[in-house]
N, CA, C and O atoms as a CHARMM CRD file, in Angstrom:
* protein
*
  284
    1    1 UNK  N    177.91100 306.92000 193.18000 PROA 1      0.00000
    2    1 UNK  CA   177.82100 305.57500 193.71500 PROA 1      0.00000
    3    1 UNK  C    177.97600 304.58600 192.55600 PROA 1      0.00000
    4    1 UNK  O    177.20600 304.63000 191.59700 PROA 1      0.00000
    5    2 UNK  N    178.92700 303.73500 192.63700 PROA 2      0.00000
    6    2 UNK  CA   179.19300 302.76400 191.58600 PROA 2      0.00000
    7    2 UNK  C    178.58800 301.41200 191.94400 PROA 2      0.00000
    8    2 UNK  O    178.64300 300.97200 193.09200 PROA 2      0.00000
    9    3 UNK  N    178.01300 300.76800 190.94200 PROA 3      0.00000
   10    3 UNK  CA   177.45800 299.42600 191.14900 PROA 3      0.00000
   11    3 UNK  C    178.59500 298.42100 191.26100 PROA 3      0.00000
   12    3 UNK  O    179.58300 298.49800 190.53100 PROA 3      0.00000
   13    4 UNK  N    178.44700 297.50600 192.15900 PROA 4      0.00000
   14    4 UNK  CA   179.43400 296.45900 192.32100 PROA 4      0.00000
   15    4 UNK  C    179.18800 295.41900 191.23500 PROA 4      0.00000
   16    4 UNK  O    178.12600 294.79700 191.22800 PROA 4      0.00000
   17    5 UNK  N    180.13200 295.20700 190.31500 PROA 5      0.00000
   18    5 UNK  CA   179.90600 294.26000 189.21800 PROA 5      0.00000
   19    5 UNK  C    179.64700 292.83500 189.70200 PROA 5      0.00000
   20    5 UNK  O    179.08500 292.02600 188.96400 PROA 5      0.00000
   21    6 UNK  N    180.04700 292.52500 190.91900 PROA 6      0.00000
   22    6 UNK  CA   179.81100 291.19800 191.47900 PROA 6      0.00000
   23    6 UNK  C    178.30900 290.92700 191.65300 PROA 6      0.00000
   24    6 UNK  O    177.89200 289.76900 191.65900 PROA 6      0.00000
   25    7 UNK  N    177.49200 291.98500 191.79400 PROA 7      0.00000
   26    7 UNK  CA   176.07400 291.82100 192.06800 PROA 7      0.00000
   27    7 UNK  C    175.18800 292.28200 190.91100 PROA 7      0.00000
   28    7 UNK  O    174.02300 292.61100 191.13000 PROA 7      0.00000
   29    8 UNK  N    175.70100 292.31200 189.71900 PROA 8      0.00000
   30    8 UNK  CA   174.89000 292.69300 188.57100 PROA 8      0.00000
   31    8 UNK  C    173.83900 291.63800 188.27900 PROA 8      0.00000
   32    8 UNK  O    174.09400 290.44300 188.42600 PROA 8      0.00000
   33    9 UNK  N    172.65700 292.08000 187.86400 PROA 9      0.00000
   34    9 UNK  CA   171.57100 291.13400 187.61300 PROA 9      0.00000
   35    9 UNK  C    171.87200 290.19100 186.46300 PROA 9      0.00000
   36    9 UNK  O    171.28800 289.11000 186.38300 PROA 9      0.00000
   37   10 UNK  N    172.77200 290.58000 185.57400 PROA 10     0.00000
   38   10 UNK  CA   173.10900 289.70600 184.44400 PROA 10     0.00000
   39   10 UNK  C    173.81300 288.44000 184.91600 PROA 10     0.00000
   40   10 UNK  O    173.72600 287.40100 184.26200 PROA 10     0.00000
   41   11 UNK  N    174.50000 288.52000 186.03300 PROA 11     0.00000
   42   11 UNK  CA   175.24000 287.36300 186.52100 PROA 11     0.00000
   43   11 UNK  C    174.59100 286.73500 187.75200 PROA 11     0.00000
   44   11 UNK  O    175.09900 285.74900 188.28600 PROA 11     0.00000
   45   12 UNK  N    173.46700 287.30300 188.20600 PROA 12     0.00000
   46   12 UNK  CA   172.80300 286.78800 189.40900 PROA 12     0.00000
   47   12 UNK  C    172.21100 285.41300 189.14200 PROA 12     0.00000
   48   12 UNK  O    171.68700 285.14700 188.06000 PROA 12     0.00000
   49   13 UNK  N    172.30000 284.55600 190.13000 PROA 13     0.00000
   50   13 UNK  CA   171.75000 283.21400 190.02700 PROA 13     0.00000
   51   13 UNK  C    170.95300 282.92200 191.29500 PROA 13     0.00000
   52   13 UNK  O    171.31400 283.36800 192.38400 PROA 13     0.00000
   53   14 UNK  N    169.87000 282.17200 191.14100 PROA 14     0.00000
   54   14 UNK  CA   169.04900 281.76700 192.27300 PROA 14     0.00000
   55   14 UNK  C    169.42400 280.34400 192.65300 PROA 14     0.00000
   56   14 UNK  O    169.54500 279.46600 191.79900 PROA 14     0.00000
   57   15 UNK  N    169.60400 280.13600 193.93800 PROA 15     0.00000
   58   15 UNK  CA   169.93200 278.80400 194.43600 PROA 15     0.00000
   59   15 UNK  C    168.79500 277.84500 194.07100 PROA 15     0.00000
   60   15 UNK  O    167.62800 278.16300 194.30100 PROA 15     0.00000
   61   16 UNK  N    169.11100 276.70600 193.51900 PROA 16     0.00000
   62   16 UNK  CA   168.11100 275.72400 193.06500 PROA 16     0.00000
   63   16 UNK  C    167.15900 275.31700 194.19200 PROA 16     0.00000
   64   16 UNK  O    165.97100 275.10900 193.94800 PROA 16     0.00000
   65   17 UNK  N    167.66300 275.20300 195.41300 PROA 17     0.00000
   66   17 UNK  CA   166.80100 274.78900 196.52500 PROA 17     0.00000
   67   17 UNK  C    165.76800 275.86200 196.87300 PROA 17     0.00000
   68   17 UNK  O    164.76500 275.55400 197.51700 PROA 17     0.00000
   69   18 UNK  N    165.98700 277.09900 196.46700 PROA 18     0.00000
   70   18 UNK  CA   165.05000 278.18500 196.77000 PROA 18     0.00000
   71   18 UNK  C    163.80300 278.14300 195.88700 PROA 18     0.00000
   72   18 UNK  O    162.78900 278.74600 196.23900 PROA 18     0.00000
   73   19 UNK  N    163.85300 277.45500 194.76500 PROA 19     0.00000
   74   19 UNK  CA   162.71400 277.42000 193.85300 PROA 19     0.00000
   75   19 UNK  C    162.07300 276.04100 193.73200 PROA 19     0.00000
   76   19 UNK  O    161.10900 275.86700 192.98600 PROA 19     0.00000
   77   20 UNK  N    162.60300 275.05900 194.46400 PROA 20     0.00000
   78   20 UNK  CA   162.00500 273.72800 194.45200 PROA 20     0.00000
   79   20 UNK  C    160.69500 273.75100 195.23300 PROA 20     0.00000
   80   20 UNK  O    160.57400 274.51000 196.19400 PROA 20     0.00000
   81   21 UNK  N    159.71300 272.94100 194.84600 PROA 21     0.00000
   82   21 UNK  CA   158.45600 272.88500 195.59900 PROA 21     0.00000
   83   21 UNK  C    158.67500 272.37000 197.02000 PROA 21     0.00000
   84   21 UNK  O    159.58300 271.57900 197.27400 PROA 21     0.00000
   85   22 UNK  N    157.83800 272.82600 197.93100 PROA 22     0.00000
   86   22 UNK  CA   157.89900 272.34100 199.29800 PROA 22     0.00000
   87   22 UNK  C    157.32400 270.93300 199.34700 PROA 22     0.00000
   88   22 UNK  O    156.32400 270.66100 198.68300 PROA 22     0.00000
   89   23 UNK  N    157.92800 270.03300 200.11600 PROA 23     0.00000
   90   23 UNK  CA   157.37300 268.68400 200.20300 PROA 23     0.00000
   91   23 UNK  C    156.01700 268.69400 200.91400 PROA 23     0.00000
   92   23 UNK  O    155.80400 269.47500 201.84100 PROA 23     0.00000
   93   24 UNK  N    155.11000 267.82800 200.47700 PROA 24     0.00000
   94   24 UNK  CA   153.78100 267.66000 201.05900 PROA 24     0.00000
   95   24 UNK  C    152.96900 268.95500 201.07800 PROA 24     0.00000
   96   24 UNK  O    152.17600 269.17900 201.99300 PROA 24     0.00000
   97   25 UNK  N    153.16800 269.81100 200.06300 PROA 25     0.00000
   98   25 UNK  CA   152.36700 271.02800 200.01500 PROA 25     0.00000
   99   25 UNK  C    152.06700 271.39800 198.57200 PROA 25     0.00000
  100   25 UNK  O    152.73800 270.94600 197.64400 PROA 25     0.00000
  101   26 UNK  N    151.04100 272.23400 198.40200 PROA 26     0.00000
  102   26 UNK  CA   150.71500 272.72800 197.06900 PROA 26     0.00000
  103   26 UNK  C    150.17600 274.13700 197.19500 PROA 26     0.00000
  104   26 UNK  O    149.58000 274.49500 198.21100 PROA 26     0.00000
  105   27 UNK  N    150.38400 274.93100 196.16400 PROA 27     0.00000
  106   27 UNK  CA   149.89500 276.30600 196.15400 PROA 27     0.00000
  107   27 UNK  C    148.43800 276.30800 195.71400 PROA 27     0.00000
  108   27 UNK  O    148.07200 275.67200 194.72600 PROA 27     0.00000
  109   28 UNK  N    147.61200 277.03400 196.46600 PROA 28     0.00000
  110   28 UNK  CA   146.19900 277.16500 196.13900 PROA 28     0.00000
  111   28 UNK  C    145.82300 278.64200 196.21900 PROA 28     0.00000
  112   28 UNK  O    146.59600 279.45800 196.72200 PROA 28     0.00000
  113   29 UNK  N    144.65300 278.97700 195.72900 PROA 29     0.00000
  114   29 UNK  CA   144.13000 280.33500 195.86600 PROA 29     0.00000
  115   29 UNK  C    142.75500 280.24600 196.51400 PROA 29     0.00000
  116   29 UNK  O    141.92100 279.43200 196.11700 PROA 29     0.00000
  117   30 UNK  N    142.52900 281.09400 197.51800 PROA 30     0.00000
  118   30 UNK  CA   141.27900 281.12200 198.25700 PROA 30     0.00000
  119   30 UNK  C    140.52900 282.39000 197.86200 PROA 30     0.00000
  120   30 UNK  O    141.13200 283.45400 197.71700 PROA 30     0.00000
  121   31 UNK  N    139.21000 282.27600 197.68900 PROA 31     0.00000
  122   31 UNK  CA   138.40300 283.44800 197.33000 PROA 31     0.00000
  123   31 UNK  C    138.51200 284.50400 198.42100 PROA 31     0.00000
  124   31 UNK  O    138.47900 284.19600 199.61300 PROA 31     0.00000
  125   32 UNK  N    138.64200 285.75400 197.99100 PROA 32     0.00000
  126   32 UNK  CA   138.73800 286.85900 198.93600 PROA 32     0.00000
  127   32 UNK  C    137.37400 287.45100 199.23100 PROA 32     0.00000
  128   32 UNK  O    136.34900 286.80100 199.02700 PROA 32     0.00000
  129   33 UNK  N    137.36200 288.67500 199.70700 PROA 33     0.00000
  130   33 UNK  CA   136.11600 289.33800 200.06400 PROA 33     0.00000
  131   33 UNK  C    135.31100 289.77100 198.84300 PROA 33     0.00000
  132   33 UNK  O    134.12500 290.08200 198.95700 PROA 33     0.00000
  133   34 UNK  N    135.95200 289.79100 197.67800 PROA 34     0.00000
  134   34 UNK  CA   135.26900 290.09100 196.41500 PROA 34     0.00000
  135   34 UNK  C    135.57200 288.95800 195.44700 PROA 34     0.00000
  136   34 UNK  O    136.58500 288.27600 195.59700 PROA 34     0.00000
  137   35 UNK  N    134.70400 288.74200 194.44700 PROA 35     0.00000
  138   35 UNK  CA   134.92700 287.62700 193.51900 PROA 35     0.00000
  139   35 UNK  C    136.20400 287.75000 192.68200 PROA 35     0.00000
  140   35 UNK  O    136.72400 286.74300 192.20000 PROA 35     0.00000
  141   36 UNK  N    136.71300 288.97500 192.50400 PROA 36     0.00000
  142   36 UNK  CA   137.91300 289.16100 191.68600 PROA 36     0.00000
  143   36 UNK  C    139.19800 289.11000 192.50800 PROA 36     0.00000
  144   36 UNK  O    140.27800 289.34600 191.96500 PROA 36     0.00000
  145   37 UNK  N    139.10700 288.81000 193.79300 PROA 37     0.00000
  146   37 UNK  CA   140.29000 288.71600 194.65100 PROA 37     0.00000
  147   37 UNK  C    140.51800 287.25800 195.00600 PROA 37     0.00000
  148   37 UNK  O    139.62900 286.57500 195.51500 PROA 37     0.00000
  149   38 UNK  N    141.74000 286.79300 194.72300 PROA 38     0.00000
  150   38 UNK  CA   142.13000 285.43700 195.10700 PROA 38     0.00000
  151   38 UNK  C    143.39800 285.54200 195.93900 PROA 38     0.00000
  152   38 UNK  O    144.38400 286.13400 195.50000 PROA 38     0.00000
  153   39 UNK  N    143.37800 284.97700 197.12500 PROA 39     0.00000
  154   39 UNK  CA   144.49500 285.06900 198.06300 PROA 39     0.00000
  155   39 UNK  C    145.38300 283.83800 197.90900 PROA 39     0.00000
  156   39 UNK  O    144.90000 282.71100 198.01600 PROA 39     0.00000
  157   40 UNK  N    146.69900 284.04400 197.65400 PROA 40     0.00000
  158   40 UNK  CA   147.59600 282.89400 197.51500 PROA 40     0.00000
  159   40 UNK  C    147.85800 282.23600 198.87000 PROA 40     0.00000
  160   40 UNK  O    148.24800 282.89500 199.83500 PROA 40     0.00000
  161   41 UNK  N    147.63700 280.93300 198.91800 PROA 41     0.00000
  162   41 UNK  CA   147.84900 280.15600 200.13600 PROA 41     0.00000
  163   41 UNK  C    148.63600 278.89500 199.78100 PROA 41     0.00000
  164   41 UNK  O    148.70800 278.49600 198.61900 PROA 41     0.00000
  165   42 UNK  N    149.21300 278.28700 200.78800 PROA 42     0.00000
  166   42 UNK  CA   149.88200 277.00700 200.61300 PROA 42     0.00000
  167   42 UNK  C    149.16700 276.01100 201.50300 PROA 42     0.00000
  168   42 UNK  O    149.01500 276.22700 202.70600 PROA 42     0.00000
  169   43 UNK  N    148.72600 274.90800 200.89300 PROA 43     0.00000
  170   43 UNK  CA   148.06700 273.83700 201.64200 PROA 43     0.00000
  171   43 UNK  C    149.12500 272.81100 202.00300 PROA 43     0.00000
  172   43 UNK  O    149.74000 272.20200 201.12800 PROA 43     0.00000
  173   44 UNK  N    149.33200 272.62700 203.30100 PROA 44     0.00000
  174   44 UNK  CA   150.36400 271.71300 203.79500 PROA 44     0.00000
  175   44 UNK  C    149.69000 270.48100 204.38200 PROA 44     0.00000
  176   44 UNK  O    148.90500 270.57800 205.32500 PROA 44     0.00000
  177   45 UNK  N    150.00600 269.31900 203.81100 PROA 45     0.00000
  178   45 UNK  CA   149.45700 268.05100 204.31100 PROA 45     0.00000
  179   45 UNK  C    150.20800 267.64800 205.57000 PROA 45     0.00000
  180   45 UNK  O    151.43500 267.73500 205.63400 PROA 45     0.00000
  181   46 UNK  N    149.45700 267.20600 206.56500 PROA 46     0.00000
  182   46 UNK  CA   150.04800 266.77900 207.82900 PROA 46     0.00000
  183   46 UNK  C    149.98100 265.25900 207.95300 PROA 46     0.00000
  184   46 UNK  O    149.07800 264.61600 207.41800 PROA 46     0.00000
  185   47 UNK  N    150.93100 264.71500 208.65200 PROA 47     0.00000
  186   47 UNK  CA   150.93300 263.27400 208.92500 PROA 47     0.00000
  187   47 UNK  C    149.91100 262.96600 210.00600 PROA 47     0.00000
  188   47 UNK  O    149.53800 263.83700 210.79100 PROA 47     0.00000
  189   48 UNK  N    149.46800 261.73400 210.03700 PROA 48     0.00000
  190   48 UNK  CA   148.55300 261.29000 211.08200 PROA 48     0.00000
  191   48 UNK  C    149.29800 261.20100 212.40400 PROA 48     0.00000
  192   48 UNK  O    150.49000 260.89400 212.44200 PROA 48     0.00000
  193   49 UNK  N    148.57900 261.47400 213.48700 PROA 49     0.00000
  194   49 UNK  CA   149.15300 261.30500 214.82700 PROA 49     0.00000
  195   49 UNK  C    148.48300 260.09500 215.45100 PROA 49     0.00000
  196   49 UNK  O    147.32000 260.14700 215.85100 PROA 49     0.00000
  197   50 UNK  N    149.22300 259.02100 215.52600 PROA 50     0.00000
  198   50 UNK  CA   148.64700 257.76800 216.01400 PROA 50     0.00000
  199   50 UNK  C    147.63900 257.25500 215.01000 PROA 50     0.00000
  200   50 UNK  O    147.98500 257.02100 213.85200 PROA 50     0.00000
  201   51 UNK  N    146.40500 257.07800 215.42700 PROA 51     0.00000
  202   51 UNK  CA   145.34300 256.58600 214.55200 PROA 51     0.00000
  203   51 UNK  C    144.49800 257.72500 213.98000 PROA 51     0.00000
  204   51 UNK  O    143.59800 257.49000 213.17400 PROA 51     0.00000
  205   52 UNK  N    144.78800 258.95400 214.39700 PROA 52     0.00000
  206   52 UNK  CA   143.96300 260.10100 214.01700 PROA 52     0.00000
  207   52 UNK  C    144.57400 260.85000 212.82900 PROA 52     0.00000
  208   52 UNK  O    145.74300 261.23600 212.85700 PROA 52     0.00000
  209   53 UNK  N    143.76200 261.04700 211.78900 PROA 53     0.00000
  210   53 UNK  CA   144.19900 261.82900 210.63600 PROA 53     0.00000
  211   53 UNK  C    144.09300 263.31200 210.97000 PROA 53     0.00000
  212   53 UNK  O    143.20000 263.72200 211.71100 PROA 53     0.00000
  213   54 UNK  N    144.99200 264.10600 210.43100 PROA 54     0.00000
  214   54 UNK  CA   144.98200 265.54300 210.65500 PROA 54     0.00000
  215   54 UNK  C    144.63700 266.26200 209.35600 PROA 54     0.00000
  216   54 UNK  O    145.14600 265.89600 208.29700 PROA 54     0.00000
  217   55 UNK  N    143.77900 267.28100 209.42100 PROA 55     0.00000
  218   55 UNK  CA   143.43700 268.02600 208.20800 PROA 55     0.00000
  219   55 UNK  C    144.62300 268.88100 207.76200 PROA 55     0.00000
  220   55 UNK  O    145.49000 269.20900 208.57200 PROA 55     0.00000
  221   56 UNK  N    144.66600 269.24500 206.47700 PROA 56     0.00000
  222   56 UNK  CA   145.76000 270.09200 206.00800 PROA 56     0.00000
  223   56 UNK  C    145.67900 271.48700 206.63100 PROA 56     0.00000
  224   56 UNK  O    144.60900 271.94100 207.03600 PROA 56     0.00000
  225   57 UNK  N    146.81900 272.14500 206.69600 PROA 57     0.00000
  226   57 UNK  CA   146.91700 273.49900 207.22900 PROA 57     0.00000
  227   57 UNK  C    147.10500 274.45400 206.05900 PROA 57     0.00000
  228   57 UNK  O    147.86300 274.16100 205.13500 PROA 57     0.00000
  229   58 UNK  N    146.41600 275.60000 206.09100 PROA 58     0.00000
  230   58 UNK  CA   146.56500 276.61300 205.05500 PROA 58     0.00000
  231   58 UNK  C    147.33600 277.79500 205.62100 PROA 58     0.00000
  232   58 UNK  O    146.97600 278.32800 206.67100 PROA 58     0.00000
  233   59 UNK  N    148.39500 278.20800 204.93200 PROA 59     0.00000
  234   59 UNK  CA   149.19100 279.35800 205.35400 PROA 59     0.00000
  235   59 UNK  C    149.30400 280.33100 204.19100 PROA 59     0.00000
  236   59 UNK  O    149.25000 279.92200 203.03100 PROA 59     0.00000
  237   60 UNK  N    149.46000 281.61000 204.49200 PROA 60     0.00000
  238   60 UNK  CA   149.62000 282.63500 203.46800 PROA 60     0.00000
  239   60 UNK  C    150.91600 282.37500 202.71300 PROA 60     0.00000
  240   60 UNK  O    151.94100 282.10000 203.33800 PROA 60     0.00000
  241   61 UNK  N    150.89900 282.45500 201.38700 PROA 61     0.00000
  242   61 UNK  CA   152.05700 282.14300 200.54500 PROA 61     0.00000
  243   61 UNK  C    152.50700 283.40300 199.80700 PROA 61     0.00000
  244   61 UNK  O    151.76600 283.95300 198.99300 PROA 61     0.00000
  245   62 UNK  N    153.71000 283.84700 200.09500 PROA 62     0.00000
  246   62 UNK  CA   154.25200 285.05100 199.45600 PROA 62     0.00000
  247   62 UNK  C    155.24500 284.72600 198.35400 PROA 62     0.00000
  248   62 UNK  O    156.01800 285.59500 197.95000 PROA 62     0.00000
  249   63 UNK  N    155.24200 283.49700 197.85900 PROA 63     0.00000
  250   63 UNK  CA   156.27500 283.06700 196.90300 PROA 63     0.00000
  251   63 UNK  C    156.08700 283.60000 195.49200 PROA 63     0.00000
  252   63 UNK  O    156.93900 283.35000 194.63900 PROA 63     0.00000
  253   64 UNK  N    155.02500 284.31400 195.21200 PROA 64     0.00000
  254   64 UNK  CA   154.83300 284.88100 193.88500 PROA 64     0.00000
  255   64 UNK  C    153.68300 284.21100 193.16100 PROA 64     0.00000
  256   64 UNK  O    153.02200 283.32600 193.70600 PROA 64     0.00000
  257   65 UNK  N    153.44700 284.64200 191.92500 PROA 65     0.00000
  258   65 UNK  CA   152.29300 284.13600 191.19100 PROA 65     0.00000
  259   65 UNK  C    152.43900 282.66400 190.80800 PROA 65     0.00000
  260   65 UNK  O    153.54300 282.15800 190.61200 PROA 65     0.00000
  261   66 UNK  N    151.32200 282.01400 190.71000 PROA 66     0.00000
  262   66 UNK  CA   151.29100 280.62400 190.26700 PROA 66     0.00000
  263   66 UNK  C    151.38500 280.63500 188.72900 PROA 66     0.00000
  264   66 UNK  O    150.77100 281.49100 188.09200 PROA 66     0.00000
  265   67 UNK  N    152.11800 279.72900 188.13600 PROA 67     0.00000
  266   67 UNK  CA   152.20600 279.70100 186.67700 PROA 67     0.00000
  267   67 UNK  C    150.84200 279.46100 186.05500 PROA 67     0.00000
  268   67 UNK  O    150.03200 278.70700 186.59300 PROA 67     0.00000
  269   68 UNK  N    150.59200 280.09000 184.94100 PROA 68     0.00000
  270   68 UNK  CA   149.33000 279.90600 184.21700 PROA 68     0.00000
  271   68 UNK  C    149.37200 278.55900 183.51500 PROA 68     0.00000
  272   68 UNK  O    150.30600 278.26300 182.77100 PROA 68     0.00000
  273   69 UNK  N    148.35600 277.75300 183.75700 PROA 69     0.00000
  274   69 UNK  CA   148.30300 276.42600 183.13700 PROA 69     0.00000
  275   69 UNK  C    147.58600 276.51000 181.82100 PROA 69     0.00000
  276   69 UNK  O    146.55700 277.17500 181.70500 PROA 69     0.00000
  277   70 UNK  N    148.12300 275.84000 180.82600 PROA 70     0.00000
  278   70 UNK  CA   147.47000 275.79200 179.51800 PROA 70     0.00000
  279   70 UNK  C    146.31200 274.82000 179.60500 PROA 70     0.00000
  280   70 UNK  O    146.44100 273.74800 180.19500 PROA 70     0.00000
  281   71 UNK  N    145.19600 275.18100 179.03200 PROA 71     0.00000
  282   71 UNK  CA   144.02200 274.30300 179.06100 PROA 71     0.00000
  283   71 UNK  C    143.87700 273.55000 177.78600 PROA 71     0.00000
  284   71 UNK  O    142.94200 272.76300 177.63700 PROA 71     0.00000
């Protein structure tokens, strides 16, 4: 089986829109069932409906690890 040179990882590129942040959302981590487990979630801010504010929605985020921030 020969590798198709068109799909070699050396020439692979990721579409810029695939790695841009989602609008009105941020990646968070929620404590799991043990203190050493943190579940990746995305907090999505919702617009108000009429005069009523809506709380943010949390969804499971499979986009990969969050970058380590320098302190």
